[in-house]
C-alpha positions, 0 to 999 in steps of 0.5 A, spaced: 532 468 486 537 466 481 531 464 476 529 471 476 535 474 476 537 470 470 530 473 466 532 480 468 539 479 465 536 478 459 533 486 459 537 491 454 539 495 460 546 497 463 544 495 470 541 488 468 548 485 466 549 479 469 553 479 476 552 486 478 547 491 481 543 486 484 540 492 488 537 495 482 534 488 480 531 487 487 528 493 486 525 491 480 522 485 482 519 488 488 516 493 484 513 487 480 510 484 486 508 491 490 504 494 484 499 489 482 498 488 490 496 496 490 492 495 484 488 490 486 487 493 493 486 500 490 479 497 486 476 496 493 479 502 497 476 507 491 469 503 491 468 503 499 471 510 499 476 508 504 482 513 501 483 516 508 483 510 511 489 507 508 492 514 509 491 513 517 494 506 516 500 509 514 500 514 520 499 508 525 505 504 521 509 510 523 507 509 530 509 502 530 516 503 527 517 508 533 515 503 538 519 498 535 525 503 535 524 505 542 524 497 544 530 496 541 528 491 535 533 490 530 527 490 525 521 495 527 517 493 521 514 487 525 512 492 531 509 496 525 505 491 522 502 489 529 500 496 531 497 497 524 493 491 524 490 493 531 489 500 529 485 497 523 481 492 528 479 498 533 477 502 527 472 497 524 470 496 532 469 503 533 466 505 526 461 499 527 458 501 534 458 509 533 453 514 529 459 518 527 461 518 520 467 514 517 471 520 516 470 523 523 472 516 526 478 516 521 480 523 523 480 521 530 484 515 529 489 518 524 491 524 528 492 520 535 496 515 531 501 521 528 501 524 535 503 518 539 508 516 533 511 523 534 511 523 542 514 516 542 520 518 537 522 524 540 521 522 547 527 524 552 529 529 547 531 524 541 531 527 534 526 526 529 531 526 523 532 518 524 525 517 521 526 522 515 527 516 511 520 513 512 517 519 509 521 518 503 522 511 502 528 507 498 526 502 494 533 500 492 534 498 499 529 492 499 532 485 500 530 478 497 527 475 503 522 481 503 520 480 496 519 473 497 514 475 503 511 480 498 510 474 493 506 470 498 502 476 500 500 477 493 498 470 492 494 470 499 491 476 496 489 473 490 486 467 493 482 472 498 480 476 492 477 470 489 473 467 495 471 474 498 470 479 492 462 478 491 461 479 499 466 484 499 463 488 494 456 487 496 458 489 503 461 496 500 455 497 496 449 496 501 451 493 508 444 492 510 442 488 504 449 484 505 447 483 513 440 480 510 443 475 506 447 472 511 454 476 510 458 477 516 459 485 514 464 486 520 469 481 519 469 482 511 471 489 512 476 487 518 479 482 514 480 487 508 482 492 513 488 488 515 490 486 508 491 493 507 494 494 514 500 489 512 501 492 505 501 499 507 506 497 513 511 492 509 511 497 503 512 504 507 520 503 508 520 503 500 515 507 497 515 512 503 509 514 508 508 521 504 506 518 497 504 511 499 496 513 500 496 515 492 498 507 490 492 505 494 487 511 490 490 513 483 490 506 480 483 504 481 481 512 480 484 512 473 481 505 471 474 507 473 474 513 468 475 508 462 472 501 465 466 498 462 465 492 467 468 490 473 473 485 469 476 492 466 476 495 472 481 490 475 485 489 469 486 497 468 488 498 475 493 493 476 496 494 469 496 502 470 500 500 477 505 496 474 507 500 468 507 506 473 511 502 478 516 500 472 517 507 469 518 510 476 523 506 478 527 507 471 526 515 472 529 514 479 535 510 477 537 515 471 535 522 474 535 521 481 529 523 484 525 518 489 522 512 486 515 513 490 514 520 488 516 518 481 511 512 481 506 517 484 507 522 478 506 517 473 500 514 476 497 522 476 499 522 469 495 515 468 489 518 471 489 525 467 489 521 461 483 516 463 480 523 465 480 526 458 479 520 454 473 517 459 466 517 455 
């Protein structure tokens, strides 16, 4: 981390002075790792029409947090990861083996996850207020170890994207054609869902459950307005997410609002700008 701190110390900000305000430096590093991940995953989420699914994953992650807290775990985020992964796999199994529309299956899973999370967190008359921080998030609380973990996930996601992008895209556009070409559509979709589940869960405590879905929708939605090819689509989505992330963090530091909400508003401005300039 010392090398990255050294680079941040070169920035012309008061909080970037050497040897101080490491919480802000950690937050900036986290934003620079998280936002490219969301920008990249956002392209497939929008293209596959999985916006509501990512929102449902956030609800399942909250339930996992409640289960971890009930079991007395010191870091309930890992129980949230496990529960979200199970949720993603079960969702794909049910969607694959039912005639119901995807949004109906998502509604069933999402409402069940929310009810289960509230039930567990308030069991025995306990107060729900201790989970309020998950709704808003706090990027300033991120730890260096979690930043390293997110960096590894970013690297793994880029490798996964390079190896599986074509099968994923074909599965999203025409599942029957993908099946006829020997692509295992179910496993492609399940693996992608698991990646989203891990990302949503690990980022929830910093970004906030109420706005985390916007990071998986707005970057690609804005990029799709102006991109002329798939390369531009990915580039605009990743760059837009990174710029909005940095701008949101700076706004949160100087004006005091939630970083997650600030990032979301900048992404909304990004979408509006591309909407009015699209051809």
